[in-house]
C-alpha positions as CSV (number, residue, x, y, z in Angstrom):
1,X,55.3,-43.0,40.1
2,X,57.4,-40.2,38.6
3,X,56.9,-36.9,37.9
4,X,56.1,-34.0,35.9
5,X,56.6,-30.4,34.8
6,X,55.6,-26.8,35.1
7,X,53.2,-25.8,32.7
8,X,55.3,-23.8,30.7
9,X,54.0,-22.1,28.1
10,X,51.0,-24.4,27.8
11,X,48.0,-23.4,30.3
12,X,44.4,-24.9,30.1
13,X,41.5,-23.6,31.6
14,X,39.3,-26.8,31.3
15,X,39.9,-30.4,31.2
16,X,38.4,-30.7,27.8
17,X,41.1,-27.9,26.4
18,X,43.5,-30.1,27.7
19,X,42.0,-33.4,26.4
20,X,41.9,-31.2,23.1
21,X,45.8,-30.5,23.1
22,X,46.7,-34.0,24.2
23,X,44.9,-35.3,20.9
24,X,46.2,-32.7,18.5
25,X,49.7,-33.8,20.1
26,X,49.0,-37.5,19.5
27,X,47.9,-37.2,15.8
28,X,51.0,-35.0,15.2
29,X,53.3,-37.8,16.8
30,X,51.2,-40.3,15.0
31,X,51.8,-38.7,11.5
32,X,55.3,-38.5,12.5
33,X,55.3,-42.4,12.9
34,X,56.3,-42.0,16.7
35,X,53.3,-43.7,18.1
36,X,52.0,-47.2,17.3
37,X,48.2,-47.5,17.0
38,X,45.7,-50.0,15.5
39,X,44.1,-49.6,12.0
40,X,41.8,-46.8,11.8
41,X,38.3,-48.5,12.1
42,X,36.6,-45.5,9.9
43,X,38.5,-46.8,6.8
44,X,38.3,-50.2,7.4
45,X,35.0,-51.1,5.7
46,X,33.5,-49.2,3.1
47,X,29.9,-48.4,2.4
48,X,28.1,-50.2,-0.5
49,X,27.8,-48.1,-3.6
50,X,24.1,-47.9,-3.4
51,X,24.4,-46.3,-0.1
52,X,26.8,-44.1,-1.2
53,X,24.9,-43.1,-4.1
54,X,21.7,-43.0,-2.1
55,X,22.6,-40.7,0.8
56,X,22.9,-37.6,-1.5
57,X,20.3,-35.5,0.5
58,X,18.4,-35.2,4.0
59,X,15.3,-36.8,4.3
60,X,12.7,-36.1,7.1
61,X,10.9,-39.1,8.3
62,X,7.9,-38.9,11.0
63,X,6.5,-41.9,12.9
64,X,4.9,-42.0,16.1
65,X,7.7,-42.5,18.1
66,X,9.5,-39.3,16.9
67,X,11.1,-37.5,14.4
68,X,14.1,-38.7,12.5
69,X,16.5,-37.2,9.7
70,X,18.2,-39.6,7.1
71,X,21.9,-38.3,6.9
72,X,23.8,-37.3,4.2
73,X,27.2,-39.3,3.2
74,X,29.3,-36.9,5.2
75,X,27.1,-37.1,8.3
76,X,26.9,-40.7,8.5
77,X,28.6,-41.7,11.8
78,X,31.1,-45.1,12.2
79,X,29.8,-46.6,15.7
80,X,30.0,-49.9,17.7
81,X,27.0,-51.9,18.3
82,X,26.8,-54.5,20.7
83,X,24.7,-57.5,21.4
84,X,24.3,-58.9,24.9
85,X,25.1,-62.5,25.4
86,X,24.3,-64.4,28.8
87,X,25.6,-67.3,30.0
88,X,23.5,-70.3,29.9
89,X,20.8,-68.4,28.3
90,X,22.6,-68.1,24.9
91,X,22.3,-64.2,25.1
92,X,18.4,-64.1,25.0
93,X,15.7,-65.2,27.2
94,X,15.4,-68.9,27.6
95,X,11.8,-68.6,25.3
96,X,14.2,-67.9,22.4
97,X,16.0,-70.8,20.9
98,X,19.5,-69.5,19.1
99,X,22.5,-71.8,18.1
100,X,24.9,-72.7,21.0
101,X,28.0,-70.3,20.9
102,X,31.7,-71.0,22.1
103,X,31.1,-68.7,24.5
104,X,28.1,-69.9,26.4
105,X,30.0,-70.2,29.8
106,X,30.5,-66.6,29.9
107,X,28.5,-63.5,30.1
108,X,29.8,-60.5,27.7
109,X,28.7,-58.7,24.6
110,X,29.4,-59.4,21.0
111,X,30.6,-56.1,19.4
112,X,30.9,-55.2,15.6
113,X,31.1,-51.9,13.5
114,X,28.1,-50.3,12.0
115,X,27.4,-46.9,10.3
116,X,24.6,-45.1,11.9
117,X,22.3,-43.6,9.0
118,X,19.9,-41.4,10.7
119,X,19.6,-38.8,13.4
120,X,16.9,-37.8,16.0
121,X,16.7,-35.3,19.0
122,X,13.9,-37.3,20.4
123,X,16.6,-40.0,21.6
124,X,20.1,-39.9,23.1
125,X,21.6,-42.7,20.8
126,X,22.8,-43.8,17.7
127,X,22.1,-47.1,15.7
128,X,18.3,-46.7,14.9
129,X,19.0,-47.6,11.3
130,X,22.6,-49.0,10.4
131,X,24.4,-50.4,7.8
132,X,26.5,-53.6,9.2
133,X,29.6,-54.2,7.1
134,X,30.7,-57.6,8.3
135,X,26.9,-59.0,8.1
136,X,26.2,-56.8,4.9
137,X,22.7,-56.1,6.1
138,X,20.8,-53.1,7.5
139,X,19.3,-53.2,10.7
140,X,18.2,-51.3,14.1
141,X,20.0,-51.5,17.4
142,X,18.6,-51.0,20.5
143,X,21.3,-49.4,22.7
144,X,19.2,-49.5,25.9
145,X,19.0,-53.5,25.7
146,X,21.8,-54.1,23.5
147,X,19.5,-55.8,20.9
148,X,20.1,-56.0,17.0
149,X,17.3,-56.5,14.6
150,X,18.4,-57.1,11.2
151,X,16.8,-56.8,7.7
152,X,17.9,-59.5,5.7
153,X,17.8,-59.3,1.4
154,X,16.8,-55.8,2.1
155,X,18.6,-53.1,0.0
156,X,19.0,-49.3,0.4
157,X,16.4,-48.9,-2.4
158,X,14.0,-50.9,-0.4
159,X,14.4,-48.7,2.7
160,X,14.2,-45.5,0.9
161,X,11.1,-46.3,-0.5
162,X,9.7,-46.7,2.9
163,X,12.0,-45.6,5.5
164,X,9.5,-45.1,8.2
165,X,8.7,-48.9,8.1
166,X,12.6,-49.7,9.0
167,X,13.1,-46.9,11.3
168,X,10.0,-47.8,13.4
169,X,11.2,-51.4,13.6
170,X,12.2,-51.1,17.1
171,X,8.9,-50.0,18.5
172,X,6.6,-51.6,16.1
173,X,6.2,-55.7,16.3
174,X,4.2,-56.2,13.5
175,X,6.9,-56.5,10.8
176,X,8.6,-59.1,12.8
177,X,12.3,-58.6,11.7
178,X,14.4,-61.2,13.2
179,X,17.2,-61.0,16.0
180,X,20.5,-61.1,14.6
181,X,21.3,-64.2,16.5
182,X,18.3,-66.1,14.8
183,X,19.7,-65.8,11.6
184,X,23.7,-65.8,11.8
185,X,26.0,-67.3,14.0
186,X,27.0,-64.1,15.5
187,X,30.5,-65.4,17.0
188,X,31.8,-65.5,13.3
189,X,30.7,-61.7,12.4
190,X,31.0,-60.3,15.8
191,X,33.8,-59.8,18.2
192,X,33.1,-61.1,21.9
193,X,34.3,-59.3,25.0
194,X,33.6,-60.6,28.5
195,X,31.8,-58.4,31.0
196,X,34.8,-59.1,33.3
197,X,37.7,-57.9,30.9
198,X,38.5,-55.3,33.2
199,X,38.7,-57.6,36.4
200,X,40.8,-59.8,34.1
201,X,43.3,-57.0,33.3
202,X,43.2,-56.0,37.2
203,X,44.0,-59.9,38.1
204,X,46.9,-60.3,35.4
205,X,48.8,-57.1,36.6
206,X,48.8,-58.8,39.9
207,X,50.4,-61.8,38.8
208,X,54.4,-61.9,39.0
209,X,57.4,-63.0,36.7
210,X,56.7,-65.8,34.0
211,X,52.9,-66.2,35.1
212,X,52.2,-62.7,34.7
213,X,54.0,-62.5,31.5
214,X,52.3,-65.1,29.8
215,X,48.6,-64.1,31.1
216,X,49.5,-60.5,29.7
217,X,50.6,-62.3,26.1
218,X,47.5,-64.2,25.9
219,X,45.4,-61.1,27.0
220,X,46.8,-58.9,24.2
221,X,46.6,-61.9,21.5
222,X,42.9,-62.6,22.6
223,X,41.7,-58.9,22.8
224,X,44.3,-56.2,21.7
225,X,43.3,-55.8,18.0
226,X,39.6,-56.3,18.9
227,X,39.7,-53.2,21.1
228,X,42.2,-51.1,19.0
229,X,39.8,-51.7,16.3
230,X,36.6,-50.7,17.8
231,X,34.9,-47.6,16.8
232,X,34.4,-45.0,19.7
233,X,31.8,-46.2,22.3
234,X,30.4,-44.8,25.4
235,X,31.2,-48.1,26.8
236,X,34.8,-47.7,27.7
237,X,35.2,-50.7,29.9
238,X,37.1,-52.8,27.1
239,X,39.4,-50.0,26.2
240,X,40.2,-49.1,29.9
241,X,41.0,-52.8,30.5
242,X,43.6,-52.7,27.5
243,X,45.1,-49.1,28.9
244,X,45.4,-51.0,32.2
245,X,47.6,-53.6,30.8
246,X,49.5,-50.9,28.6
247,X,50.1,-48.8,31.6
248,X,51.5,-51.9,33.3
249,X,53.8,-52.8,31.0
250,X,55.1,-49.3,30.8
251,X,55.5,-49.1,34.5
252,X,57.6,-52.3,34.4
253,X,59.9,-51.2,31.6
254,X,60.2,-47.5,33.7
255,X,61.1,-49.3,36.8
256,X,63.7,-51.3,34.9
257,X,65.1,-48.2,33.5
258,X,64.1,-49.1,29.9
259,X,62.5,-45.7,29.3
260,X,62.2,-45.9,25.4
261,X,60.1,-49.2,26.0
262,X,58.2,-47.3,28.7
263,X,57.4,-44.5,26.4
264,X,56.1,-46.9,23.7
265,X,53.7,-48.4,26.1
266,X,52.6,-45.2,27.5
267,X,52.0,-43.7,24.3
268,X,49.8,-46.5,23.2
269,X,48.0,-46.2,26.7
270,X,47.4,-42.3,25.9
271,X,46.3,-43.4,22.2
272,X,43.7,-45.6,23.3
273,X,42.3,-43.2,26.0
274,X,42.6,-40.4,23.5
275,X,40.4,-42.4,21.0
276,X,38.0,-44.6,22.8
277,X,37.5,-42.7,26.4
278,X,35.8,-39.3,27.4
279,X,38.3,-39.3,30.1
280,X,42.3,-39.4,30.3
281,X,43.9,-39.8,33.7
282,X,46.6,-37.5,34.4
283,X,48.7,-40.7,35.4
284,X,49.7,-41.4,31.8
285,X,50.8,-37.6,31.1
286,X,53.1,-38.1,34.2
287,X,55.0,-41.2,33.2
288,X,55.5,-40.0,29.8
289,X,56.7,-36.8,31.0
290,X,59.0,-38.6,33.5
291,X,60.7,-41.0,30.8
292,X,61.1,-37.9,28.2
293,X,63.1,-36.2,31.3
294,X,65.3,-39.5,31.5
295,X,66.4,-39.4,28.0
296,X,66.8,-36.0,28.1
297,X,64.1,-35.2,25.6
298,X,63.2,-32.0,27.7
299,X,60.8,-30.5,25.0
300,X,58.5,-33.7,24.9
301,X,58.9,-33.7,28.6
302,X,57.3,-30.5,29.3
303,X,54.5,-30.7,26.8
304,X,53.1,-33.7,28.6
305,X,54.0,-32.7,32.1
306,X,52.0,-29.3,31.3
307,X,49.0,-31.5,30.9
308,X,49.7,-33.2,34.3
309,X,50.5,-30.1,36.2
310,X,47.2,-28.6,35.2
311,X,45.3,-31.5,37.2
312,X,47.9,-31.8,39.9
313,X,49.5,-28.3,40.6
314,X,50.8,-29.6,43.9
315,X,52.7,-32.5,43.0
316,X,56.0,-32.5,44.9
317,X,57.1,-35.3,42.0
318,X,55.9,-33.0,39.3
319,X,58.0,-30.0,40.7
320,X,61.2,-32.0,41.4
321,X,61.0,-33.4,37.9
322,X,60.5,-30.0,36.3
323,X,63.3,-28.9,38.1
324,X,65.5,-31.7,36.9
325,X,64.4,-30.6,33.1
326,X,65.5,-27.1,33.9
327,X,68.7,-28.3,35.9
328,X,69.8,-30.3,33.1
329,X,69.4,-27.8,30.6
330,X,71.3,-25.5,33.0
331,X,68.5,-22.8,33.9
332,X,69.7,-22.3,37.2
333,X,67.1,-19.7,38.1
334,X,64.0,-22.0,36.8
335,X,65.5,-25.1,38.5
336,X,65.9,-23.4,41.6
337,X,62.2,-21.8,41.8
338,X,61.0,-25.7,41.2
339,X,63.1,-27.6,43.6
340,X,61.8,-24.9,46.0
341,X,58.2,-25.8,44.7
342,X,58.9,-29.5,45.2
343,X,60.0,-28.8,49.0
344,X,56.9,-26.5,49.3
345,X,54.7,-29.5,48.7
346,X,56.3,-31.7,50.8
347,X,58.9,-33.6,48.7
348,X,60.1,-36.9,50.0
349,X,63.6,-37.2,47.9
350,X,66.5,-36.2,49.7
351,X,68.1,-35.2,46.1
352,X,65.5,-32.2,45.8
353,X,67.5,-30.8,48.9
354,X,70.7,-31.7,47.7
355,X,70.0,-30.6,43.9
356,X,68.8,-27.5,45.2
357,X,71.9,-26.8,47.2
358,X,74.1,-27.4,43.9
359,X,72.0,-24.8,42.2
360,X,72.2,-22.3,44.9
361,X,75.9,-22.8,45.1
362,X,76.1,-22.1,41.4
363,X,74.5,-18.8,42.4
364,X,76.9,-18.2,45.1
365,X,74.4,-18.6,47.9
366,X,77.0,-20.9,50.0
367,X,75.2,-20.6,53.1
368,X,71.9,-21.8,51.7
369,X,73.7,-24.7,49.8
370,X,75.1,-25.6,53.2
371,X,71.6,-25.7,55.0
372,X,69.7,-27.6,52.3
373,X,72.5,-30.3,52.1
374,X,72.7,-30.8,55.7
375,X,68.8,-31.8,55.5
376,X,69.4,-33.9,52.4
377,X,72.3,-35.8,54.7
378,X,69.6,-36.5,57.4
379,X,67.1,-37.7,54.9
380,X,69.7,-40.1,53.5
381,X,72.2,-41.0,55.6
382,X,73.9,-43.6,53.7
383,X,74.7,-41.4,50.6
384,X,78.4,-40.6,50.2
385,X,77.9,-37.7,47.8
386,X,76.0,-35.2,49.9
387,X,78.8,-35.1,52.7
388,X,81.5,-34.6,49.9
389,X,79.1,-31.6,48.7
390,X,79.2,-30.5,51.8
391,X,83.0,-30.4,52.2
392,X,83.1,-28.3,49.1
393,X,80.9,-25.7,50.3
394,X,82.5,-25.4,53.4
395,X,86.2,-25.4,51.7
396,X,84.8,-22.5,49.4
397,X,84.1,-20.5,52.8
398,X,87.5,-21.4,54.2
399,X,85.8,-23.5,57.0
400,X,88.6,-26.2,57.0
401,X,87.7,-28.0,60.1
402,X,84.3,-28.3,58.8
403,X,85.2,-29.4,55.4
404,X,87.6,-32.0,56.9
405,X,85.0,-33.4,58.9
406,X,82.3,-33.9,56.0
407,X,85.1,-35.1,53.8
408,X,85.9,-37.9,56.1
409,X,82.4,-38.8,56.6
410,X,82.0,-39.2,52.6
411,X,84.9,-41.3,52.6
412,X,83.8,-43.4,55.5
413,X,80.5,-44.0,53.3
414,X,82.6,-45.1,50.5
415,X,83.0,-41.9,48.2
416,X,86.0,-43.1,45.8
417,X,86.6,-40.7,43.1
418,X,90.1,-39.8,43.4
419,X,90.3,-37.5,40.6
420,X,87.4,-35.2,42.2
421,X,89.2,-35.4,45.4
422,X,92.6,-34.0,43.9
423,X,91.2,-31.5,41.2
424,X,88.0,-30.3,42.5
425,X,88.3,-26.4,42.3
426,X,85.9,-26.2,45.3
427,X,88.7,-27.9,47.6
428,X,91.6,-26.0,46.9
429,X,91.5,-24.7,50.2
430,X,91.2,-27.8,52.2
431,X,94.0,-29.5,50.1
432,X,96.6,-27.3,51.8
433,X,95.7,-28.9,54.7
434,X,97.9,-31.7,56.3
435,X,95.1,-33.5,57.6
436,X,93.7,-33.6,53.9
437,X,96.5,-36.0,52.7
438,X,96.3,-38.1,56.0
439,X,92.5,-38.8,55.0
440,X,93.9,-39.9,51.5
441,X,96.4,-42.3,53.3
442,X,94.0,-43.6,55.9
443,X,91.2,-44.4,53.3
444,X,93.9,-45.8,50.7
445,X,94.3,-43.3,48.2
446,X,97.6,-43.0,48.5
């Protein structure tokens, strides 16, 4: 994984504030055309005209099971309703005889969109009275048992004339309204998602090479549009499965240094988490910040890394990348502070030390630069740049013997930039020494 940045001007006191900031930023980027998203489900299926006209004022409805309010049009909530499907039992107890489905070998849930038309403080749920756009029916959804009763051939005028009858349908069996799977082929109107979809996604990302690529394409073709078009739900399993696939594809592109492609996947992951989930893992912020840093989009990097830094203030990876953002913008003072924080929090990257040394040398703190470059060299003994830098620092202090020794070590390890050897101002002192030219001959530079 890769890193992240200092909070900069953005500070968050709570995770909710951080989430709100991310949501606003994502919306802005979507508006600017930077982020791919699924269709907005709230605009996909309009309400029938009789319902639009009928929801012009609130109405109180009292039944034995609670007090309910029929909502006005602006208050109507777009939701997802689900019907459980049990393998071999046709999503119902064996006593109910319903048509076979193409999914009888799998446990899962049939999902469809709905509009919740009533509210109550007596139950923590939506769906007690709903309009189902795909079925063009009203119904009542039991969110505890994932069962859906429907009201065939019932208009809004019928409901409006006796709302208690329909609101009470979940509890009052005397009306004998049918379960949805008893009157329609649910697979023709609902989208099926298996219970093990998250396990599927976890298994897919473990596959390698062509097999993994093909499995991912099948997964996306089967489920991506379905999940993207689902309204917000407390059941975050489907969206988490898709986010995991997006994250995996982003990491693959990131590891291949295809940072713009990686950004597209990570932005998709963030979009789906922002819309579908109540929590957003910091991991996606970290990857977005890292990739933006790699393409020198430092403002974007700092925004995303601020969100990550809030939850992970002791990440050495984060501080290292923060430092890179500053360093690449020639903000040396800020870079030094960030590199030191990376070291404080246990950096495992030798370039934290060598980059810090470079910054310190620009502040004319050569002794400290030498100290940190030696540490970096011990952490990465094959690197040829670090002993070269050390030769430069020693030369600038007129420590000729030490400079020559470091230079030879660099040449032994494969350093081959003859222009730097001949023109680097930091090597001016050592270039006057006879042994410098002997080293050039020895390693075939002359």
